[in-house]
MARFI-285720 format. One record per residue (C-alpha): residue number from 1; residue in three letters; y, x, z. Coordinates in Angstrom, 3 decimals. Example, Ala and Ser with C-alpha at 12.3 -4.5 7.8 and 13.67 -1.06 7.14 Angstrom:
BEGIN
   seq   type      north       east         up
     1    ala     -4.500     12.300      7.800
     2    ser     -1.060     13.670      7.140
# end
This chain:
BEGIN
   seq   type      north       east         up
     1    unk     49.572    131.743   -200.105
     2    unk     46.535    132.947   -198.081
     3    unk     44.970    134.636   -201.116
     4    unk     48.348    136.175   -201.867
     5    unk     48.658    137.708   -198.387
     6    unk     45.063    138.901   -198.373
     7    unk     45.713    140.674   -201.660
     8    unk     48.800    142.365   -200.282
     9    unk     47.058    143.457   -197.107
    10    unk     44.220    144.917   -199.127
    11    unk     46.656    146.909   -201.192
    12    unk     48.567    148.015   -198.105
    13    unk     45.476    149.290   -196.264
    14    unk     44.189    151.102   -199.334
    15    unk     47.603    152.717   -199.750
    16    unk     47.742    153.856   -196.133
    17    unk     44.549    155.759   -196.718
    18    unk     46.032    157.655   -199.668
    19    unk     46.936    161.270   -199.053
    20    unk     50.595    162.162   -199.455
    21    unk     50.396    165.651   -200.800
    22    unk     53.586    165.775   -202.835
    23    unk     56.175    164.275   -200.547
    24    unk     55.507    165.848   -197.158
    25    unk     55.164    164.011   -193.871
    26    unk     55.800    160.311   -193.748
    27    unk     58.993    159.105   -192.108
    28    unk     58.459    157.126   -188.911
    29    unk     60.254    154.006   -190.121
    30    unk     59.224    150.348   -190.187
    31    unk     59.977    148.817   -193.587
    32    unk     60.111    145.093   -194.385
    33    unk     59.713    144.429   -198.109
    34    unk     60.894    140.987   -199.232
    35    unk     59.388    140.256   -202.643
    36    unk     59.667    137.495   -205.181
    37    unk     60.753    138.983   -208.514
    38    unk     58.663    139.769   -211.576
    39    unk     58.701    142.921   -213.703
    40    unk     59.553    140.931   -216.818
    41    unk     61.807    137.970   -217.551
    42    unk     60.368    134.501   -217.987
    43    unk     60.376    134.742   -221.805
    44    unk     57.715    137.459   -221.593
    45    unk     55.086    135.122   -220.175
    46    unk     53.109    132.288   -221.698
    47    unk     52.637    130.463   -218.376
    48    unk     53.966    130.254   -214.846
    49    unk     50.636    131.581   -213.596
    50    unk     51.099    134.776   -215.624
    51    unk     54.543    135.235   -214.120
    52    unk     53.184    134.632   -210.624
    53    unk     50.503    137.287   -211.124
    54    unk     53.100    139.751   -212.359
    55    unk     55.184    139.072   -209.240
    56    unk     52.147    139.824   -207.063
    57    unk     51.537    142.986   -209.065
    58    unk     55.146    144.060   -208.557
    59    unk     54.976    143.537   -204.775
    60    unk     51.751    145.520   -204.634
    61    unk     53.437    148.332   -206.541
    62    unk     56.262    148.498   -203.987
    63    unk     53.845    148.334   -201.055
    64    unk     51.803    151.186   -202.483
    65    unk     54.885    153.340   -203.038
    66    unk     56.436    152.602   -199.647
    67    unk     53.217    153.421   -197.832
    68    unk     53.325    156.901   -199.344
    69    unk     56.588    157.628   -197.555
    70    unk     56.706    155.485   -194.404
    71    unk     54.433    154.898   -191.439
    72    unk     54.741    151.100   -191.369
    73    unk     55.220    148.685   -194.291
    74    unk     55.157    144.894   -194.145
    75    unk     55.524    142.721   -197.246
    76    unk     56.417    139.033   -197.298
    77    unk     57.383    136.468   -199.875
    78    unk     61.142    135.879   -199.985
    79    unk     60.790    132.165   -199.273
    80    unk     59.230    133.061   -195.907
    81    unk     62.076    135.347   -194.849
    82    unk     64.297    134.545   -191.863
    83    unk     67.255    136.771   -191.047
    84    unk     66.072    137.495   -187.497
    85    unk     62.938    139.148   -188.931
    86    unk     65.006    142.192   -189.865
    87    unk     65.652    142.838   -186.167
    88    unk     62.090    144.118   -185.891
    89    unk     62.358    146.631   -188.744
    90    unk     64.327    149.785   -189.485
    91    unk     65.096    148.820   -193.103
    92    unk     64.737    145.597   -195.085
    93    unk     64.254    145.920   -198.865
    94    unk     65.151    142.789   -200.841
    95    unk     63.522    142.302   -204.229
    96    unk     63.626    138.525   -204.013
    97    unk     66.050    135.920   -202.747
    98    unk     65.165    134.004   -199.562
    99    unk     66.059    130.387   -198.938
   100    unk     69.787    129.733   -198.830
   101    unk     71.361    129.007   -195.457
   102    unk     74.370    127.364   -197.134
   103    unk     74.418    125.558   -200.454
   104    unk     76.306    126.497   -203.584
   105    unk     78.851    124.017   -204.887
   106    unk     81.305    123.487   -207.710
   107    unk     84.953    122.901   -206.841
   108    unk     86.764    120.218   -208.827
   109    unk     90.318    118.943   -209.001
   110    unk     91.446    115.313   -208.770
   111    unk     90.523    114.670   -212.399
   112    unk     87.015    116.010   -211.937
   113    unk     87.670    119.279   -213.776
   114    unk     85.690    122.217   -212.390
   115    unk     88.158    124.811   -211.080
   116    unk     85.925    127.026   -208.969
   117    unk     82.493    127.794   -207.646
   118    unk     81.243    128.384   -204.119
   119    unk     78.249    130.707   -203.946
   120    unk     75.194    129.956   -201.871
   121    unk     74.855    132.003   -198.678
   122    unk     71.675    133.840   -197.726
   123    unk     72.870    136.102   -194.903
   124    unk     75.492    135.735   -192.202
   125    unk     78.481    138.061   -192.032
   126    unk     77.350    139.583   -188.740
   127    unk     74.118    140.848   -190.337
   128    unk     74.272    144.611   -189.714
   129    unk     70.687    145.762   -190.255
   130    unk     70.002    148.540   -192.800
   131    unk     69.266    146.896   -196.121
   132    unk     68.391    147.901   -199.688
   133    unk     69.032    145.539   -202.588
   134    unk     66.952    145.953   -205.765
   135    unk     68.567    144.967   -209.079
   136    unk     70.904    141.988   -208.838
   137    unk     69.991    141.137   -205.239
   138    unk     73.242    142.747   -204.036
   139    unk     75.223    140.189   -206.001
   140    unk     73.047    137.216   -205.142
   141    unk     72.745    137.882   -201.420
   142    unk     76.021    139.713   -200.926
   143    unk     78.660    137.633   -202.674
   144    unk     79.188    135.089   -199.898
   145    unk     79.642    137.824   -197.268
   146    unk     82.100    139.933   -199.280
   147    unk     79.998    142.871   -200.455
   148    unk     81.214    145.253   -203.149
   149    unk     77.807    145.199   -204.885
   150    unk     79.126    142.459   -207.157
   151    unk     78.089    141.446   -210.644
   152    unk     80.007    143.617   -213.108
   153    unk     77.209    143.338   -215.626
   154    unk     73.497    142.579   -215.730
   155    unk     73.055    145.316   -218.329
   156    unk     71.651    148.404   -216.575
   157    unk     68.856    150.148   -218.448
   158    unk     66.612    153.101   -217.526
   159    unk     68.742    156.246   -217.136
   160    unk     71.320    157.362   -214.562
   161    unk     74.407    159.432   -215.364
   162    unk     77.648    160.474   -213.666
   163    unk     75.642    160.912   -210.472
   164    unk     76.753    162.873   -207.432
   165    unk     73.944    165.373   -207.381
   166    unk     74.912    166.677   -203.950
   167    unk     74.487    163.294   -202.299
   168    unk     71.833    163.255   -199.534
   169    unk     69.517    160.862   -201.411
   170    unk     68.969    163.581   -204.023
   171    unk     68.226    166.195   -201.337
   172    unk     65.812    164.779   -198.782
   173    unk     64.101    164.272   -196.477
   174    unk     61.605    164.060   -199.334
   175    unk     62.195    166.930   -201.792
   176    unk     63.471    165.915   -205.220
   177    unk     63.300    167.877   -208.452
   178    unk     65.633    166.071   -210.833
   179    unk     64.825    166.515   -214.512
   180    unk     68.192    166.473   -216.267
   181    unk     68.461    165.889   -220.014
   182    unk     71.320    165.500   -222.473
   183    unk     71.510    162.094   -224.107
   184    unk     74.086    160.211   -226.209
   185    unk     76.876    158.506   -224.302
   186    unk     76.221    154.730   -224.211
   187    unk     77.984    153.229   -227.206
   188    unk     79.498    150.336   -225.261
   189    unk     81.314    152.746   -222.948
   190    unk     83.640    153.834   -225.760
   191    unk     85.297    150.389   -225.674
   192    unk     86.769    151.356   -222.296
   193    unk     88.086    154.839   -223.023
   194    unk     91.338    153.325   -224.319
   195    unk     92.257    152.298   -220.774
   196    unk     91.549    155.699   -219.263
   197    unk     93.644    157.914   -221.561
   198    unk     90.561    160.127   -221.726
   199    unk     88.366    160.891   -224.693
   200    unk     84.784    160.253   -223.711
   201    unk     82.190    162.959   -224.528
   202    unk     79.578    162.339   -227.196
   203    unk     76.752    163.172   -224.785
   204    unk     76.104    163.014   -221.048
   205    unk     73.733    164.638   -218.593
   206    unk     71.210    161.990   -217.623
   207    unk     68.324    161.504   -215.250
   208    unk     65.467    159.114   -216.012
   209    unk     64.876    156.460   -213.373
   210    unk     62.527    154.114   -215.221
   211    unk     59.765    154.557   -217.787
   212    unk     60.681    151.210   -219.322
   213    unk     64.009    149.477   -219.883
   214    unk     65.273    146.275   -221.440
   215    unk     66.777    148.108   -224.436
   216    unk     63.449    149.533   -225.615
   217    unk     61.099    146.992   -224.011
   218    unk     62.023    143.419   -224.836
   219    unk     62.181    141.071   -221.844
   220    unk     61.829    143.868   -219.292
   221    unk     63.763    143.099   -216.141
   222    unk     67.425    144.150   -216.456
   223    unk     69.296    146.072   -213.771
   224    unk     72.807    145.408   -212.475
   225    unk     75.952    147.508   -212.120
   226    unk     78.796    146.667   -209.753
   227    unk     82.535    146.914   -210.481
   228    unk     83.781    150.460   -209.936
   229    unk     87.512    149.884   -209.353
   230    unk     88.229    149.834   -205.650
   231    unk     84.609    150.480   -204.732
   232    unk     85.626    153.458   -202.620
   233    unk     88.991    152.203   -201.364
   234    unk     87.497    151.735   -197.895
   235    unk     85.610    154.320   -195.795
   236    unk     82.618    151.998   -195.443
   237    unk     81.672    152.344   -199.130
   238    unk     80.552    155.149   -201.416
   239    unk     79.765    155.481   -205.114
   240    unk     76.630    157.540   -205.843
   241    unk     75.675    157.074   -209.507
   242    unk     76.273    155.136   -212.675
   243    unk     73.746    154.427   -215.409
   244    unk     73.278    153.449   -219.023
   245    unk     74.867    150.022   -219.345
   246    unk     77.337    148.013   -221.419
   247    unk     80.312    148.828   -219.174
   248    unk     82.391    151.811   -218.039
   249    unk     80.980    155.256   -217.321
   250    unk     81.699    154.794   -213.621
   251    unk     80.083    151.365   -213.208
   252    unk     78.135    151.468   -209.941
   253    unk     74.364    151.647   -210.376
   254    unk     73.751    153.257   -206.977
   255    unk     76.131    152.799   -204.080
   256    unk     76.535    151.877   -200.430
   257    unk     78.758    149.332   -198.692
   258    unk     78.398    149.307   -194.933
   259    unk     74.763    148.818   -193.976
   260    unk     73.831    147.735   -197.519
   261    unk     72.491    150.032   -200.267
   262    unk     72.761    148.857   -203.880
   263    unk     69.851    150.146   -205.993
   264    unk     70.848    148.512   -209.256
   265    unk     67.874    149.675   -211.310
   266    unk     65.363    146.849   -211.636
   267    unk     61.952    148.433   -212.306
   268    unk     59.190    148.375   -209.728
   269    unk     57.575    151.706   -208.789
   270    unk     54.903    150.998   -211.418
   271    unk     57.571    151.598   -214.062
   272    unk     59.626    154.249   -212.235
   273    unk     59.415    158.007   -212.615
   274    unk     57.920    159.936   -209.706
   275    unk     61.343    161.491   -209.145
   276    unk     62.999    158.082   -208.897
   277    unk     60.409    156.825   -206.426
   278    unk     61.237    159.783   -204.196
   279    unk     64.980    159.177   -204.500
   280    unk     64.478    155.500   -203.621
   281    unk     62.492    156.586   -200.540
   282    unk     65.353    158.931   -199.613
   283    unk     67.828    156.083   -200.092
   284    unk     65.820    153.992   -197.629
   285    unk     65.909    156.817   -195.084
   286    unk     69.627    157.291   -195.739
   287    unk     70.565    153.642   -195.181
   288    unk     68.438    153.501   -192.005
   289    unk     71.159    155.602   -190.336
   290    unk     73.644    152.739   -190.735
   291    unk     72.030    150.370   -188.280
   292    unk     74.850    148.392   -186.647
   293    unk     77.450    149.997   -188.938
   294    unk     78.415    146.908   -190.841
   295    unk     80.962    146.191   -193.542
   296    unk     84.633    146.616   -192.618
   297    unk     86.549    145.701   -195.802
   298    unk     85.162    142.581   -197.466
   299    unk     85.504    141.772   -201.153
   300    unk     85.541    137.986   -201.214
   301    unk     87.168    137.788   -204.662
   302    unk     85.337    139.878   -207.261
   303    unk     88.076    139.411   -209.872
   304    unk     90.997    140.420   -207.721
   305    unk     93.100    142.847   -209.742
   306    unk     93.562    146.393   -208.480
   307    unk     96.055    148.971   -209.709
   308    unk     93.409    150.115   -212.206
   309    unk     94.127    146.866   -214.035
   310    unk     97.582    148.195   -214.925
   311    unk     95.992    150.690   -217.333
   312    unk     94.498    147.797   -219.235
   313    unk     97.773    145.853   -219.231
   314    unk     99.626    148.869   -220.621
   315    unk     97.082    149.361   -223.384
   316    unk     97.295    145.706   -224.384
   317    unk    101.017    146.128   -224.958
   318    unk    100.349    148.466   -227.882
   319    unk     99.836    147.957   -231.601
   320    unk     96.662    150.023   -231.332
   321    unk     95.227    147.286   -229.125
   322    unk     96.269    144.639   -231.640
   323    unk     94.583    146.550   -234.448
   324    unk     91.387    146.950   -232.435
   325    unk     91.386    143.253   -231.518
   326    unk     91.870    142.135   -235.098
   327    unk     89.182    144.543   -236.342
   328    unk     86.676    143.196   -233.814
   329    unk     87.558    139.625   -234.800
   330    unk     87.273    140.432   -238.513
   331    unk     83.843    142.020   -238.109
   332    unk     82.671    139.092   -236.003
   333    unk     83.965    136.629   -238.589
   334    unk     82.019    138.384   -241.363
   335    unk     78.819    138.386   -239.341
   336    unk     79.092    134.734   -238.291
   337    unk     80.109    133.507   -241.764
   338    unk     77.016    135.204   -243.195
   339    unk     74.839    133.472   -240.580
   340    unk     76.589    130.182   -241.317
   341    unk     75.960    130.547   -245.061
   342    unk     72.256    131.225   -244.468
   343    unk     72.020    128.193   -242.168
   344    unk     73.780    125.962   -244.702
   345    unk     71.377    127.133   -247.404
   346    unk     68.381    126.311   -245.215
   347    unk     69.847    122.930   -244.368
   348    unk     70.390    122.152   -248.052
   349    unk     66.707    122.874   -248.700
   350    unk     65.716    120.497   -245.920
   351    unk     64.310    123.263   -243.724
   352    unk     64.367    123.070   -239.925
   353    unk     67.091    125.070   -238.202
   354    unk     66.871    126.952   -234.924
   355    unk     69.312    126.149   -232.130
   356    unk     71.327    129.272   -232.975
   357    unk     71.461    128.342   -236.644
   358    unk     72.692    124.851   -235.764
   359    unk     75.477    126.363   -233.644
   360    unk     76.525    128.651   -236.471
   361    unk     77.306    125.609   -238.624
   362    unk     80.239    124.821   -236.313
   363    unk     81.780    128.293   -236.575
   364    unk     85.373    128.620   -237.770
   365    unk     86.808    132.109   -238.419
   366    unk     89.194    133.497   -235.830
   367    unk     92.678    133.967   -237.331
   368    unk     94.289    137.378   -237.550
   369    unk     96.952    137.653   -234.859
   370    unk    100.487    138.894   -235.331
   371    unk    101.855    141.364   -232.782
   372    unk    103.980    138.588   -231.307
   373    unk    101.006    136.236   -230.925
   374    unk     98.933    139.033   -229.421
   375    unk    101.550    139.931   -226.804
   376    unk    102.089    136.289   -225.846
   377    unk     98.357    136.041   -225.187
   378    unk     98.005    139.350   -223.325
   379    unk    101.275    139.627   -221.385
   380    unk    101.952    136.038   -220.360
   381    unk    105.359    135.394   -218.804
   382    unk    106.494    138.972   -219.434
   383    unk    106.727    138.205   -223.138
   384    unk    109.819    136.110   -222.462
   385    unk    111.406    139.205   -220.944
   386    unk    110.284    142.007   -223.245
   387    unk    109.274    140.341   -226.507
   388    unk    107.657    142.838   -228.887
   389    unk    109.099    145.936   -227.206
   390    unk    105.947    147.895   -226.323
   391    unk    107.825    150.632   -224.487
   392    unk    109.493    148.076   -222.222
   393    unk    106.114    146.773   -221.000
   394    unk    104.840    150.269   -220.308
   395    unk    108.039    151.211   -218.465
   396    unk    107.797    148.035   -216.398
   397    unk    104.231    148.815   -215.305
   398    unk    105.046    152.458   -214.565
   399    unk    108.257    151.708   -212.677
   400    unk    106.543    149.138   -210.457
   401    unk    103.115    150.743   -210.013
   402    unk    103.690    151.170   -206.269
   403    unk    104.624    147.546   -205.639
   404    unk    102.003    145.455   -207.405
   405    unk    100.167    142.893   -205.319
   406    unk     97.197    140.720   -206.337
   407    unk     96.368    137.236   -205.136
   408    unk     92.848    135.879   -204.721
   409    unk     93.110    134.372   -208.183
   410    unk     91.427    135.890   -211.225
   411    unk     93.282    139.055   -212.294
   412    unk     96.696    137.744   -211.266
   413    unk     98.954    140.642   -210.296
   414    unk    102.680    140.546   -209.531
   415    unk    105.432    142.834   -208.286
   416    unk    106.034    142.329   -204.569
   417    unk    109.810    142.150   -204.516
   418    unk    109.874    142.237   -200.711
   419    unk    108.190    145.634   -200.676
   420    unk    110.101    146.919   -203.681
   421    unk    113.391    146.213   -201.906
   422    unk    112.325    148.690   -199.200
   423    unk    111.303    151.376   -201.684
   424    unk    108.022    152.195   -199.948
   425    unk    104.658    151.834   -201.765
   426    unk    102.654    148.901   -200.451
   427    unk     99.670    151.205   -199.865
   428    unk    101.703    153.601   -197.683
   429    unk    101.411    152.988   -193.917
   430    unk    105.092    153.893   -193.625
   431    unk    105.669    150.347   -194.901
   432    unk    104.252    148.901   -191.676
   433    unk    106.266    151.349   -189.594
   434    unk    109.428    150.286   -191.423
   435    unk    108.773    146.566   -190.974
   436    unk    108.046    146.967   -187.271
   437    unk    111.276    148.944   -186.956
   438    unk    113.116    146.065   -188.674
   439    unk    111.711    143.658   -186.087
   440    unk    112.730    145.977   -183.276
   441    unk    116.296    146.181   -184.633
   442    unk    116.418    142.463   -185.502
   443    unk    117.143    143.341   -189.162
   444    unk    115.805    141.131   -192.003
   445    unk    113.142    139.897   -189.632
   446    unk    111.806    137.182   -191.950
   447    unk    111.134    139.729   -194.682
   448    unk    109.463    142.062   -192.184
   449    unk    107.225    139.249   -190.922
   450    unk    106.255    138.263   -194.475
   451    unk    105.208    141.817   -195.307
   452    unk    103.269    142.332   -192.081
   453    unk    101.520    139.015   -192.583
   454    unk    100.732    139.791   -196.227
   455    unk     99.355    143.293   -195.736
   456    unk     97.563    143.147   -192.382
   457    unk     94.979    141.005   -190.644
   458    unk     96.749    141.509   -187.321
   459    unk     98.656    138.702   -185.599
   460    unk    101.240    139.563   -182.954
   461    unk    104.185    137.597   -181.616
   462    unk    106.480    140.408   -180.440
   463    unk    107.772    143.687   -181.939
   464    unk    106.426    145.554   -178.900
   465    unk    102.876    144.342   -179.615
   466    unk    103.190    145.353   -183.262
   467    unk    104.464    148.820   -182.265
   468    unk    101.722    149.398   -179.717
   469    unk     99.042    148.437   -182.247
   470    unk    100.475    150.569   -185.037
   471    unk    100.962    153.676   -182.915
   472    unk     97.459    153.395   -181.493
   473    unk     95.608    152.985   -184.783
   474    unk     97.822    154.523   -187.490
   475    unk     95.616    157.617   -187.787
   476    unk     92.590    155.407   -188.484
   477    unk     94.313    153.081   -190.953
   478    unk     93.258    152.741   -194.575
   479    unk     94.459    150.477   -197.370
   480    unk     92.015    148.387   -199.395
   481    unk     92.952    146.560   -202.575
   482    unk     89.557    144.990   -203.250
   483    unk     89.415    143.939   -199.596
   484    unk     92.579    141.856   -199.974
   485    unk     95.487    144.353   -200.113
   486    unk     95.243    144.934   -196.384
   487    unk     95.756    147.863   -194.043
   488    unk     92.612    147.964   -191.917
   489    unk     91.201    150.159   -189.157
   490    unk     88.315    152.547   -189.736
   491    unk     86.119    151.426   -186.848
   492    unk     82.968    149.417   -186.208
   493    unk     84.448    148.038   -182.995
   494    unk     84.718    144.318   -183.662
   495    unk     87.221    143.882   -180.828
   496    unk     89.891    145.984   -182.536
   497    unk     92.762    143.867   -183.837
   498    unk     93.309    144.061   -187.572
   499    unk     89.820    143.813   -189.098
   500    unk     88.856    140.184   -188.525
   501    unk     89.373    138.162   -191.708
   502    unk     88.497    134.909   -189.985
   503    unk     90.838    135.410   -187.064
   504    unk     93.689    135.928   -189.510
   505    unk     92.772    132.739   -191.295
   506    unk     92.699    130.778   -188.063
   507    unk     96.018    132.066   -186.771
   508    unk     98.111    132.102   -189.947
   509    unk    100.821    129.660   -188.895
   510    unk     98.311    126.829   -188.443
   511    unk     99.347    126.239   -184.859
   512    unk    101.122    123.033   -185.902
   513    unk     97.720    121.438   -186.550
   514    unk     96.518    120.733   -183.019
   515    unk     93.294    119.147   -181.844
   516    unk     93.112    116.975   -178.737
   517    unk     90.933    117.079   -175.650
   518    unk     87.157    116.725   -175.859
   519    unk     84.621    115.336   -173.376
   520    unk     80.986    114.367   -173.077
   521    unk     81.986    110.925   -174.330
   522    unk     84.111    112.210   -177.240
   523    unk     82.704    115.694   -177.927
   524    unk     84.576    116.271   -181.215
   525    unk     88.332    116.210   -181.744
   526    unk     89.702    116.481   -185.282
   527    unk     93.212    117.270   -186.514
   528    unk     94.355    117.426   -190.149
   529    unk     97.660    118.557   -191.576
   530    unk     99.475    120.357   -194.390
   531    unk    101.052    123.808   -194.092
   532    unk    102.984    125.932   -196.570
   533    unk    101.097    128.820   -198.155
   534    unk    104.015    130.138   -200.198
   535    unk    106.835    128.751   -202.319
   536    unk    104.542    127.034   -204.833
   537    unk    101.348    126.240   -202.917
   538    unk    100.320    124.405   -199.776
   539    unk     97.153    124.108   -197.752
   540    unk     95.300    121.166   -196.258
   541    unk     94.044    122.287   -192.849
   542    unk     91.314    120.517   -190.882
   543    unk     90.523    121.704   -187.366
   544    unk     87.490    120.492   -185.432
   545    unk     87.235    121.202   -181.717
   546    unk     83.727    120.819   -180.311
   547    unk     83.037    120.290   -176.611
   548    unk     81.129    123.080   -174.785
   549    unk     77.367    122.571   -175.058
   550    unk     77.645    120.564   -178.301
   551    unk     77.464    121.509   -181.975
   552    unk     77.821    120.082   -185.475
   553    unk     75.841    121.167   -188.534
   554    unk     77.015    123.641   -191.172
   555    unk     73.866    123.520   -193.308
   556    unk     70.768    121.391   -192.882
   557    unk     67.440    122.400   -194.393
   558    unk     65.315    119.810   -196.175
   559    unk     62.881    119.730   -193.267
   560    unk     65.476    118.736   -190.646
   561    unk     66.913    115.219   -190.135
   562    unk     70.502    116.138   -189.204
   563    unk     73.749    115.431   -191.091
   564    unk     75.771    118.273   -192.558
   565    unk     79.483    118.570   -191.870
   566    unk     81.523    117.806   -194.986
   567    unk     85.263    117.959   -195.578
   568    unk     86.594    116.505   -198.821
   569    unk     90.196    116.505   -200.030
   570    unk     91.338    114.074   -202.728
   571    unk     94.654    114.728   -204.468
   572    unk     96.680    112.456   -206.765
   573    unk     97.742    113.102   -210.349
   574    unk    100.155    116.026   -210.446
   575    unk     98.290    117.958   -207.772
   576    unk     95.129    120.051   -207.963
   577    unk     92.790    121.982   -205.696
   578    unk     93.812    125.529   -206.557
   579    unk     90.909    127.426   -204.933
   580    unk     87.571    126.782   -203.290
   581    unk     87.673    125.489   -199.733
   582    unk     87.652    128.216   -197.074
   583    unk     84.973    127.329   -194.554
   584    unk     84.332    128.755   -191.088
   585    unk     81.509    131.096   -190.207
   586    unk     78.343    129.437   -188.934
   587    unk     75.663    130.309   -186.398
   588    unk     71.873    130.343   -186.285
   589    unk     70.132    127.147   -185.165
   590    unk     66.456    127.286   -186.129
   591    unk     63.898    129.040   -188.326
   592    unk     63.996    126.332   -190.993
   593    unk     67.411    127.621   -192.032
   594    unk     69.652    125.006   -190.421
   595    unk     72.948    126.477   -189.154
   596    unk     75.676    125.089   -186.879
   597    unk     79.346    125.188   -185.896
   598    unk     80.519    125.145   -182.270
   599    unk     83.703    125.816   -180.270
   600    unk     86.638    125.343   -182.702
   601    unk     86.349    125.689   -186.465
   602    unk     88.777    125.257   -189.323
   603    unk     88.545    124.270   -192.996
   604    unk     91.370    125.223   -195.380
   605    unk     91.892    123.813   -198.877
   606    unk     94.592    125.276   -201.152
   607    unk     96.474    122.693   -203.228
   608    unk     99.051    123.102   -205.963
   609    unk    101.587    120.638   -207.319
   610    unk    105.155    119.399   -207.068
   611    unk    106.919    116.463   -205.450
   612    unk    105.999    113.995   -202.750
   613    unk    102.400    112.882   -202.697
   614    unk     99.846    111.117   -200.533
   615    unk     96.535    112.915   -200.011
   616    unk     93.274    111.723   -198.512
   617    unk     91.050    113.930   -196.399
   618    unk     87.575    112.702   -195.414
   619    unk     85.547    114.371   -192.656
   620    unk     81.914    113.492   -191.942
   621    unk     79.630    115.092   -189.356
   622    unk     76.969    114.589   -186.709
   623    unk     77.352    115.992   -183.201
   624    unk     74.411    116.930   -180.971
   625    unk     73.636    118.855   -177.823
   626    unk     70.271    120.359   -176.861
   627    unk     68.831    116.952   -176.021
   628    unk     70.494    114.082   -177.900
   629    unk     72.407    113.404   -181.105
   630    unk     75.307    111.011   -181.610
   631    unk     75.304    108.720   -184.647
   632    unk     76.896    110.230   -187.803
   633    unk     80.687    109.884   -188.001
   634    unk     83.016    109.640   -190.987
   635    unk     86.805    109.723   -190.576
   636    unk     89.579    109.449   -193.124
   637    unk     93.028    111.021   -192.797
   638    unk     96.095    110.150   -194.869
   639    unk     98.406    113.126   -195.350
   640    unk    101.783    113.301   -197.065
   641    unk    103.223    116.244   -198.982
   642    unk    107.013    116.214   -198.694
# end
């Protein structure tokens, strides 16, 4: 590590001495560069030492580039990063992942089947310092805190297209001369033109970002694009550019969400064009202006369907889609059967087979689907209603386009019959006005409450409170589909009602689960119960009240001796855990990465099933204050679903 730092410092000081003749005066910004990635994937190297040296080379390349544009640059290894370090810098650039502050975990049902995955956490949700993510760092570090820089595809190459040339990062403060060239439209993009009802052009105007890319240079580090649909459905996010990739023409290669800038291209400055280095420097200056301006709408579920999904559903109700699907399957069958035949021939000769060749021996051709089979697969329950009538599906999607609502589940979208009965689109703020009016007039109050609960994060007990809130903030309201199908308020004021996801979770009819009194003798009080989520699902709720001055542990680093808090729900046959457990936000404890809970926290586990059942909920924890720790505790609760 010492040699590593000495090397970096040597590079940094030599870079500071370099004249900056092309880019003008340096910007007076303090930059923290968090390194840890290599220029090439592991397959490129013959040893771990080679990969380590390439990582050092990459960091040095960034340090050299950053010192051309900024007055102060500090580089550290990602494993040495602590979140509070960013407080001392104007912008933090992540090119490596620091130590996790909360572990990843798989979610299983009662039978042991994996039904979900909980991502590791690297940053807390209150982190509001200007940040730039290189490559896939936006996905890795941002998923747990609801960022829109999610993993659409790790498939971004070397050129940008569909860029907003008038965006500030292409203008200054460092002057940019963009060299635009005409290049063929990425072939993979044509797979998506069927959903857009638009014929894609054969060529696009492009701008070169990297001098190398994974398509032409095997094993070169691959960039990442984020999902485009709903990226700009909140005022805290903006699309800037797409790039050559295997997805849609509007996949997000460059974009901003709150105080986070997604630079999806993966090359270090060593393999970037001079123009791109300048644009990256401008992006750093640009994001520095968002200090304290954190994320408002959070995308916790990357596969939540938006209304854009309806275009795909309509297309997959057509015979054209069937024909395309069968053609793709037929071509794949031919290719795989040829590989299988070659592998069988080698096997017959007694030759050794590669892993891929061994897998090809198990291949069985995919059958050609009938239109009926295709629609059953693509349209689900709607097939029982519309059969093979393509026009009926399309009419259904068109007639209900204003009333579709998506759950947290993967691409599940339904018509909200409550909203449809009122005839107001669910994205129109007049819907809230109408529901509040219904409460005021004591008309269909249960329906009004359901809609207000479903489409807002606000929690009020009286019509007057709802009216006061709506009238005060209606001009600042926006509707976000990716953020949960909520009306939210365009403000960075954290005290404004209606933007706090966690407050909504903690007040959503969970008042029936009540904790008892705490004391210095019994500093933790626990209550567990079951509440209804909707007609078909329920939730196991565990509340833990912690006495003032005490805490329990959310995550414990390997260097600390404490016991993490764990809540486990076991369900009988006939029931399943239908989503990952929703856990409370945690707080900083020490530099080793250990985090804590205090005050009152709540864990929520969705369950699905029918009939009466007995569930078991186990809670284990260790409680401490600033001086002493109590022995670890484990408690078991028997709960009954009626």
